[in-house]
C-alpha positions in Angstrom: -67.6 42.1 37.4 -63.9 41.5 38.2 -61.3 39.5 36.4 -61.9 36.4 38.5 -65.6 36.5 37.8 -65.0 37.0 34.1 -62.7 34.0 33.9 -65.3 31.8 35.7 -68.2 33.1 33.7 -67.0 34.3 30.3 -70.4 33.8 28.7 -71.8 36.6 30.9 -69.6 39.3 29.2 -72.2 40.3 26.5 -74.9 40.8 29.1 -72.7 43.0 31.2 -71.9 45.1 28.1 -75.5 45.3 27.1 -76.6 46.6 30.5 -73.6 49.0 30.6 -72.2 47.5 33.7 -68.7 48.0 32.5 -66.7 51.1 31.6 -66.2 50.9 27.8 -63.8 53.0 25.8 -63.7 52.6 22.0 -60.3 51.5 20.5 -59.4 52.7 17.0 -57.9 50.5 14.3 -59.1 47.5 12.4 -61.5 47.5 9.5 -63.5 44.3 10.2 -64.4 44.2 13.9 -65.4 46.8 16.5 -62.9 47.1 19.4 -63.1 48.5 22.9 -61.2 48.6 26.2 -63.4 47.3 29.0 -62.5 48.3 32.5 -63.6 45.8 35.2 -64.6 46.5 38.8 -61.1 45.5 40.1 -59.5 48.0 37.8 -58.3 45.3 35.4 -58.8 46.0 31.7 -59.5 43.7 28.8 -59.5 44.3 25.0 -62.7 43.2 23.4 -63.4 42.8 19.7 -66.8 42.0 18.3 -68.6 41.7 15.1 -70.1 45.2 14.3 -73.7 45.8 15.2 -75.9 46.2 12.2 -73.5 44.2 9.9 -75.3 42.7 6.9 -74.2 39.2 7.9 -73.2 37.4 11.1 -69.6 36.5 11.7 -68.4 33.5 9.8 -68.7 30.3 11.9 -65.6 29.7 14.0 -64.2 33.2 13.2 -63.3 34.2 16.8 -62.5 30.6 17.8 -59.9 30.4 15.1 -58.2 33.6 16.3 -58.3 32.4 19.9 -56.7 29.0 18.9 -54.0 30.8 17.0 -53.2 33.2 19.9 -53.0 30.3 22.4 -50.8 28.3 20.0 -48.4 31.2 19.6 -48.5 31.9 23.4 -47.6 28.2 24.2 -44.2 28.8 22.6 -43.3 31.1 25.5 -41.1 33.1 23.2 -42.8 36.4 22.3 -45.5 38.6 23.8 -49.0 37.3 23.0 -52.0 38.5 25.0 -53.9 35.9 27.0 -57.3 34.9 25.7 -59.8 35.6 28.5 -63.1 35.1 26.6 -64.0 33.5 23.3 -67.6 33.4 22.2 -69.2 33.1 18.7 -69.7 36.9 18.6 -66.7 38.3 20.4 -63.2 37.8 21.7 -61.6 39.4 24.8 -57.9 39.5 25.6 -55.8 40.7 28.4 -55.1 44.4 27.8 -51.6 45.4 26.6 -50.5 48.8 28.0 -49.1 50.7 25.1 -45.4 51.9 24.9 -43.0 53.4 22.4 -41.3 51.7 19.4 -37.8 51.9 20.8 -34.7 50.3 19.3 -34.4 48.2 22.5 -37.9 46.8 22.0 -37.1 46.1 18.3 -33.9 44.2 19.2 -35.8 42.1 21.8 -38.5 41.4 19.3 -36.1 40.1 16.8 -34.7 37.6 19.3 -38.2 36.6 20.5 -39.6 36.2 17.0 -36.8 33.8 16.2 -37.7 31.9 19.3 -41.3 31.7 18.3 -40.4 30.4 14.8 -38.0 27.8 16.3 -40.9 26.3 18.3 -41.9 24.8 15.0 -45.0 23.0 13.8 -45.9 19.4 12.9 -46.8 20.3 9.3 -47.8 23.2 7.1 -51.2 24.4 8.2 -52.9 24.1 11.6 -55.4 21.9 13.5 -58.1 24.5 13.4 -60.0 26.1 10.4 -58.2 29.3 9.4 -59.2 32.9 8.6 -57.3 35.8 7.4 -59.2 39.0 7.8 -62.8 37.8 7.3 -61.8 35.3 4.5 -61.5 31.6 5.1 -57.9 30.2 4.9 -57.3 26.6 4.2 -55.3 25.2 7.2 -55.4 21.6 6.2 -52.3 20.0 7.6 -49.9 19.2 4.7 -46.5 17.6 4.5 -44.1 17.8 1.6 -42.4 20.9 0.3 -43.2 24.4 1.4 -43.2 25.8 -2.1 -46.0 23.4 -3.2 -48.1 24.1 -0.1 -47.6 27.9 -0.4 -48.8 27.8 -4.0 -51.8 25.6 -3.4 -53.0 27.0 0.0 -51.9 30.6 0.1 -51.6 32.0 -3.5 -54.1 30.2 -5.8 -57.2 30.6 -3.6 -56.8 34.4 -3.2 -55.8 34.8 -6.8 -59.1 33.2 -7.9 -61.1 35.3 -5.5 -59.4 38.5 -6.7 -60.1 37.6 -10.4 -63.7 36.6 -9.6 -64.3 39.8 -7.7 -62.9 42.0 -10.6 -59.9 43.2 -8.7 -57.4 41.6 -11.0 -57.6 41.1 -14.8 -56.8 37.9 -16.6 -53.4 39.5 -17.6 -52.7 40.2 -14.0 -53.6 36.7 -13.1 -51.2 35.4 -15.7 -48.3 37.2 -14.1 -49.1 35.6 -10.7 -49.5 32.2 -12.3 -46.0 32.7 -13.8 -44.7 33.2 -10.2 -46.5 30.1 -9.1 -45.0 28.1 -11.9 -41.5 29.2 -10.9 -41.8 28.6 -7.1 -39.7 25.5 -7.1 -36.8 27.3 -8.6 -36.8 30.2 -6.1 -35.3 28.2 -3.3 -35.8 28.8 0.5 -37.7 25.6 1.3 -37.5 24.9 5.0 -39.5 22.7 7.5 -42.6 24.4 9.0 -42.0 27.1 11.6 -44.6 28.4 14.1 -45.6 31.7 12.4 -48.1 34.5 13.0 -49.1 34.5 9.4 -50.6 38.0 9.1 -47.7 40.0 10.6 -48.1 43.4 8.8 -47.2 46.4 11.0 -50.7 46.9 12.3 -50.7 43.6 14.1 -47.5 44.5 16.1 -48.2 46.3 19.4 -45.4 48.2 21.0 -46.0 47.7 24.7 -44.7 49.2 27.9 -41.4 47.9 29.2 -39.8 47.6 25.7 -41.9 44.5 24.8 -43.6 43.8 21.5 -46.9 41.9 21.5 -48.5 40.1 18.5 -52.2 40.3 17.9 -54.8 39.3 15.2 -52.9 36.2 13.9 -53.6 33.9 11.1 -51.3 31.5 12.8 -50.2 28.2 11.3 -47.2 26.2 10.4 -45.5 28.1 7.6 -42.3 29.6 6.4 -40.5 31.9 8.9 -39.5 34.3 6.0 -43.3 35.0 5.6 -43.5 36.8 8.9 -40.3 38.8 8.3 -41.4 39.8 4.8 -44.8 41.0 6.1 -43.2 43.2 8.7 -41.9 45.3 5.8 -45.3 45.9 4.2 -47.1 49.2 4.1 -44.1 51.2 5.2 -42.7 48.6 7.6 -42.5 48.6 11.4 -40.2 51.0 13.1 -36.6 49.9 13.5 -37.1 46.9 11.2 -33.3 46.8 10.6 -32.8 46.2 14.3 -35.4 43.4 14.3 -33.7 41.7 11.4 -30.2 42.0 12.8 -31.0 40.4 16.2 -33.2 37.8 14.4 -30.2 36.9 12.2 -28.0 36.6 15.3 -30.4 34.3 16.9 -31.3 32.1 13.9 -29.6 33.0 10.6 -31.8 33.0 7.5 -31.0 31.0 4.4 -29.0 32.6 1.6 -31.1 34.7 -0.8 -33.8 35.5 1.8 -33.9 39.2 0.8 -34.7 38.3 -2.8 -37.6 36.2 -1.6 -39.3 39.0 0.4 -41.7 40.0 -2.5 -42.7 36.3 -2.9 -43.7 36.0 0.7 -45.5 39.3 0.6 -47.6 38.3 -2.4 -49.9 36.1 -0.3 -51.0 39.0 1.9 -51.3 41.4 -1.0 -53.6 38.9 -2.8 -55.7 38.7 0.3 -56.0 42.5 0.1 -57.3 42.4 -3.5 -59.7 39.7 -2.6 -61.0 41.6 0.4 -60.7 45.3 -0.7 -60.7 45.2 -4.4 -58.9 47.0 -7.2 -57.2 49.6 -5.0 -54.5 47.0 -4.3 -54.2 45.8 -7.9 -51.1 47.8 -8.7 -49.1 46.6 -5.8 -49.9 43.0 -6.6 -48.8 43.4 -10.2 -45.6 45.3 -9.2 -44.8 42.6 -6.6 -45.3 39.7 -9.0 -43.1 41.4 -11.6 -40.5 41.9 -8.9 -40.5 38.2 -8.1 -40.2 37.3 -11.7 -37.4 39.8 -12.3 -35.4 38.3 -9.4 -36.0 34.8 -10.7 -34.6 35.8 -14.1 -31.5 37.3 -12.5 -31.0 34.1 -10.4 -31.3 32.0 -13.5 -28.6 34.1 -15.3 -26.3 34.0 -12.2 -26.5 30.2 -12.1 
């Protein structure tokens, strides 16, 4: 099987893997899917991710199709590195292989400019035209007009707060803190028209490739707020050279006043996803982040 054959017959990929007709090398990373590098007969490589064998349930319907739709939509902007989708099937996804590189300052500066270009490509509304997932959880992508703050509360905070409480990761007191944040969203500022965003841009979904190019993978892509992507880049230790990314982003498309104060607010969505998915181990960071948002909101009220 070479790349031309795979493009013409994508449904044959599982059969070739089953009969060990491809050189397959496991790829580390990720906590939901199994990943591997597949080397084809022409020497070309693809990255394949699949639902783990022996899992207690099949992949959610549309799981890999949603990721493929998001990758293609981000790639259409022609702004930032996004791997080409080669195969999308109910049980797996295969992408063009990205040759790894080093996280250099030059790559970070280029990424800042390119990420601004991606966001500028825009979206028709908040949400997307395909059903969404973030991790293995469904994410409501219903296209919505109006203000970002209202959409963010209803579609990105409330659903994962409820899941986190129902799953025992957050207490009723914790939930009350987050509900205070939701109640004050209108006063926190920063409303903008929808940008074309990755939507799950924590550092693990940023690939530093060869040739000083950054590539984006594993999106929960949709029309959202551009500050969300930038805030997520700072989570869990942050990406290397984040200051360079932000500096060249600002040169390309300056952010609204007060954006630094809104970083915890934008991070809260992904942190609630983590309590919904992984439980109480992320409870403290959710509570700390919610308190930080409220503290900033109080200071802003006093300053006004």
